[in-house]
N, C-alpha and C positions, 0 to 999 in steps of 0.2 A: 497485481491482484490485491484487493482490499482485505484487511484483516477479518472483516465480517465473513467474507466468502471462505477464507482459509479455515476459520473456525467451523463454519457450516459443513464443509467437506469432511473435516475430522469427525464431527458428530455423526454425520450420515454413515461414514465408514465404520464407526464404532458401535452402531446400534444393531439390535437384532430384530426390531419391529419397524414397520413402515412409518414414515413421517410425511408431512405435507410441506412443500416449499412454495411460498408466495413471492413472486418477483414483480417489482414495479417496472413495467415495460414501456409506458408512455406517460408523459406529463404535458399538459397544455395549461399555461398560466403558471402560477407560483405553487411551490410544493415544499414541504419540510425536507423530503428526501428526493434524490435524483433517480432517473431510470437506471436499473441495475441494482438498486437496493433490494434486500431480501429479508424475509422472515421465515424461520423454520419452526415448526410446531409439531407436537405429537397429538394435537387435537385438544389437549387439556391445558397446556401451558406453552408459552413462548420459550423455545430452547435457545434461540439466538436471533438477533436482528430486529429491525423495525421498518415500517413503511411510511409512517406519518408521525406527527407529534402527539399521537394518542387518539387521533380522530377515528381511525378505521380499524384498529387492531381487533376489537371485539367482533365486528362484523366479518372481517376476513377469517378470524378463527372459526366462526360458524360455518363459513363456506369451506374451510379446510377440513372440518369434520365430515362434511358431505363428500369431499373428494377422497378422503381416506376410506369412507364406507363403500363408494361405488367404483373407485379407481379412475374416474373420468376427470380430465383437466377442465378447468373453467377459466374463462376470460371475463373478469369483472370490471365494470365501469362505475366510477363514482364522480359525480359532478358536484364539486364543493365550491363553485364560484358564487360570488354574491352572498346573500343572506343565508344560503344553505349551510355554510361553514358554522354558523351559530348553532345549527341543529346538530350537526355531526360532531363538531370539535370544540364547541363553546369558544370560538374565536381563537383557536390555538395555532393558527397559521396555515391550515390546509385550505388553500383558496383556489385550487385549480381543478382541471379535469384529469383524473387518474385512471389508467388501465392497469389491472393487476392480474397476472397469470398465476393460478393456483393449481398445483399438480402433486400427485402422490409419488413418493420415492420409496422403493422397496430395497433396503440394503442387501437382501438376498439376491436381487437381480437389478443392480443399479443401472441407470441409463448410460449409454456409451459416452455421452458428452461429458460426464464427470471424469472419465478416464482421459479424454482429450485434454481437458483443462489441467489435470494433474500431470500428465506427460509434458505439456508445454511448460509448466512451472519447473519441473525437474530439469528440463533441457535449457531453461532460461531463454525461451523464445516467445514472441508475442503470438497470440491466437485470437482471431476474430471468429465469433460464433453467431450464426443466424438462427433465430427462433421464429418458426412459422406461427402466425396468429390467425390463419384462416380456419374456419370451423372444422373442415375435414382433415386438417393436418395440425391441429392446435398442439403446440408444445414440442413439435418435432424439430430437432436441431440439425444443422449442417454447417460445413466450413465453406464459405464462399470462395470462388476461384481467386478473387482479388479482395484484399481487405477493404478497399474503398468502393467496391462495386455496389451500386444502388440496388436495394432489394426491399420488398415489402416485408412487414413484420418488424422484429426487433433485432438489431445488430449490436453486438457488444464486443469490445476488444479487451483481452486480458493481457496485461504486461507483466513481465517477471517482477517479483518483489524486489525492492531495493536491497542490494547487498552492501552492507557497511563493513569496511575494514578499518580498525583502529590500530594505528601504529604507536604503541606505547601502552604498557600494561600496568601503569601506576594506579594508585587508589582512585585518582580523579577520573579514571576511565570507567569506573563501575556504574555510576548513574547513567552514563551514555549507553552502556550495554543494556541495562535494565529498561530504560525508556524506549530504546530502539526496538527491543523485543516486544514491548507492549504495542508498538505500531505494526507488528507483524513482519518486520524486516529480518533478513538474515544478517547475523552479527558475528564477526570474527576478530581476533586480535593477533598482532604480531609484535614481538619484542625481542631485541637482541640479547636480553638478559634472561637466562634460563630460570633464575630464581624468581623472576616476576611472571614469566610466561608459564603459569601453571593452571590447568583447567579448574582445580578446586577453588581458585581465587575468583573465578568468573563462571559460576555454575550455569548461568543463563546463556552463555555464549555457545554458538554452534561449533566453533573451533578456536583453539588457542595454540599458536605456533611460536616456536623459538627460532631465531636465526637472524642473520644480517639482511637488511633490505635488498641490497644488490643481488643476493643469492635467492631470496625467497619471492620477491615481487613478480618476476617473470612467470612464475608457476601458479599465481593466484587466480588466473582466469578472469581478470578484470574486464568488464564490458561496459556498455553505455549506461546500464542501470546500476553500476557500482559507484559507491562513494568511498573515498579514503580520507580519514582525518588523522593528521600527524600531530601527535601529542607526546613525543618522546622526551621533550624538554632538553634535547641534546642537539646542538646546532649541526655538528658534523653528520649525525645520523639522519637528521631531516634533509640535509643537503644530498646525502647518499640516496635517500629514498626518492627524492624528487627527480634525481637523474633517471632513475628507473621508471618512475611513474609517468614522466613526460612521454615516454614511448609506449605507455599502456593505453588500453581502451577505456579507462575509467572516465565516467561522465562528470565527476565532481571530485575536486581535490581541496581539502581544507587544511590550513596550516595554523596551528596554535602559536600565539606569540604576538609581540608588538609590531607596529608598522615599521619601525626602524629595522627590526630583525628580519621581517619579511622582505623589505627593500634590499637589504644586504644579500639575502639568499638569491633573490631574483637577479641581482647584479652579477653574482658569481656564476649562476646558470647561464645568463646571457653571454658572459665572456667565453663560455664553453660552447656557445651556439645552441643552447637549450632554452626553449621558450614554452612554458606550460600553457600560456594563453589565458583566456577567460575562465577556464576550468578551475584555476587556482584562486581560492578565496582566502585572503589573509589580511587582517585578522579574521579568523573564522567566526561565523555566527551572525545572527541578526542583532541589532542594537536594542536589547531588552533591558539594559541596566544590570546584566548578569554579574554576580560577584563571587559566587561559590560554585562548587562542582555541579550541583543540581541545576541551578539556573543557567550555568554555562552550557550544560548538556541540552537544556531546553532551547537555548538560542542556536546551538549548532544544528540540532535536528530540524528546527523550524526552517533554517536556511537551506538545508539539504532538500526538504520537502518542497519548498518554494522553487528551488532550482530545477528539480525534475518536473515540476508542473509548469515551468516557464513563467513563473511569477517573480515579482520583486520582493515580496514579503512585507509590503506596506499595509497600512490600516485599511480595512474593508470600507470604512466610512468615506475614504478618499478615492474610492474606485467605483466603477459601475458593474463590478463582478457579481454574477448571480450568486446569491447566498443560499446555502442549504446545510443540512446536518452532515452531509457526506464529505 
């Protein structure tokens, strides 16, 4: 689930007055944002999110005020292809056909689909949600029998947030924690040194644990949306951790250190019949020319993001990947 939707859910749950949610449900051609992008407003200001590069927000806000007043959902269509974009967005990049669903949300009686999404995130399970776009059932949600079953309307799959475990609670772990939380990830630390594994040293972290990897890792609940970065700077502890991590369900393993160090660890594991496979990235991170803890954190997080999206992390100008703000 994107950080944008996480924030929107928190805002909706914390408010005492109705808000309007605008969701981009269809794009034909190019668009600044992709389907599933959202904008939350109280009718006066944008509380979170965006739908375009500034082309449509004012118009959508006006329709949101109408939805707040009469409680009726609206399906809006904006055709910004060709020269029309020069009128709506002054050439800012909105060049497609966009369908936007605008609906009123009342925190006093929130729709059931909000609970479905929140429950799926808590249980770390994927959820596919179908939104009906027919006039007589506009905005009604359901869970399809099969995630890949074709259906009219708008289907969206919410995956669990990335769960990042950092093994090593030294000072160089701090920017990794802060930046990962900005992305909306769940972030926790584990260190065998109690003096380092203190919650007050990492106030942004969801959990800070003390203990030896072999004892702690089996109980961490690592799954395919979990990433583990080893930065203990202790060869024996990294080796101990990788023995346990090889049997875990973690989808990404990153080992800090040189190529020679990584090769030696792989050799020792192989001699024991342990092969972490392609999950193990070492040296960890993309080649960004990182030299300090902050830029190293950026390189590591970028590689984790690319890995979970099935990308290599190369330059967009060298690919034909669709480009958007999302």
